[in-house]
C-alpha positions as CSV (number, residue, x, y, z in Angstrom):
1,M,3.8,-47.8,-19.3
2,N,0.2,-46.2,-18.7
3,L,2.2,-44.6,-15.5
4,D,4.8,-42.9,-18.0
5,Y,1.9,-40.9,-19.9
6,V,0.2,-39.8,-16.3
7,V,3.8,-38.7,-15.5
8,V,4.8,-36.2,-18.6
9,G,0.7,-34.8,-18.1
10,V,1.5,-34.1,-14.6
11,V,5.3,-32.8,-15.4
12,S,3.4,-30.7,-18.4
13,L,0.9,-29.0,-16.5
14,L,2.8,-28.1,-13.6
15,A,5.4,-26.4,-16.3
16,L,2.3,-24.5,-17.8
17,A,1.4,-23.2,-14.6
18,M,4.7,-22.2,-13.6
19,H,4.8,-20.3,-17.0
20,V,1.4,-18.3,-16.0
21,V,2.6,-17.4,-12.9
22,L,5.5,-16.0,-14.0
23,F,3.8,-14.5,-16.7
24,V,1.6,-12.8,-14.2
25,L,4.1,-11.9,-12.1
26,V,6.4,-10.3,-14.6
27,R,2.9,-8.4,-15.9
28,R,2.4,-7.1,-12.8
29,W,6.1,-6.1,-11.8
30,M,5.9,-4.1,-15.0
31,D,3.3,-1.9,-14.0
32,R,3.9,-1.3,-11.1
33,D,7.6,0.0,-12.4
34,L,6.0,2.1,-15.1
35,A,3.9,3.2,-12.0
36,L,7.3,4.1,-10.0
37,S,9.3,5.5,-12.8
38,M,6.4,8.4,-13.4
39,A,6.4,9.5,-9.6
40,G,10.9,9.9,-9.6
41,D,12.5,9.8,-6.2
42,D,10.2,11.7,-4.0
43,P,8.3,9.2,-1.6
44,V,5.1,10.8,-1.2
45,R,5.0,10.9,-5.5
46,R,5.6,7.1,-5.6
47,A,3.1,6.1,-2.7
48,W,0.8,8.4,-4.5
49,M,0.9,6.5,-8.2
50,L,1.2,3.3,-6.5
51,E,-2.1,3.9,-5.1
52,R,-3.4,5.3,-8.7
53,L,-2.4,2.0,-9.9
54,A,-4.3,0.6,-7.8
55,Q,-7.1,2.5,-8.6
56,A,-6.6,1.9,-12.3
57,K,-6.7,-2.1,-11.6
58,R,-9.9,-1.3,-9.6
59,E,-11.4,0.5,-12.4
60,G,-10.6,-2.0,-14.9
61,V,-8.6,-0.3,-17.3
62,R,-7.1,-2.4,-20.1
63,R,-3.2,-2.6,-20.1
64,R,-2.9,-0.8,-23.1
65,D,-4.5,1.9,-22.0
66,L,-2.7,1.9,-18.8
67,Q,0.5,4.5,-19.3
68,A,-1.9,6.8,-21.1
69,W,-4.0,6.8,-17.7
70,L,-0.5,6.6,-15.3
71,E,0.4,9.6,-17.3
72,R,-2.5,12.0,-16.8
73,A,-2.4,10.8,-13.0
74,A,1.0,11.9,-12.7
75,A,0.5,15.1,-14.0
76,E,-2.1,15.3,-10.9
77,A,0.5,14.3,-8.2
78,P,0.7,16.2,-5.6
79,A,4.3,17.8,-4.8
80,G,6.5,16.4,-2.7
81,G,8.5,17.5,0.0
82,Q,12.0,16.8,-1.4
83,G,11.2,19.5,-4.5
84,V,12.5,22.5,-2.6
């Protein structure tokens, strides 16, 4: 009977760990998509915006401030080669 509790506990902990990992991955994907959506189709701007996203993470920009921070960065983005 005691083994049943151990199995339930282990499975519950694994399920919680899986949910935490999925939560973190989805947040990263959302942040990356936000940065790329501001860059458009230009590969130069996309690379530049991904670097700005990494910079925001290094500087510790809070998630609720990230969109405004990226919008300011997008306004300073270099012009790419496709907009001729």
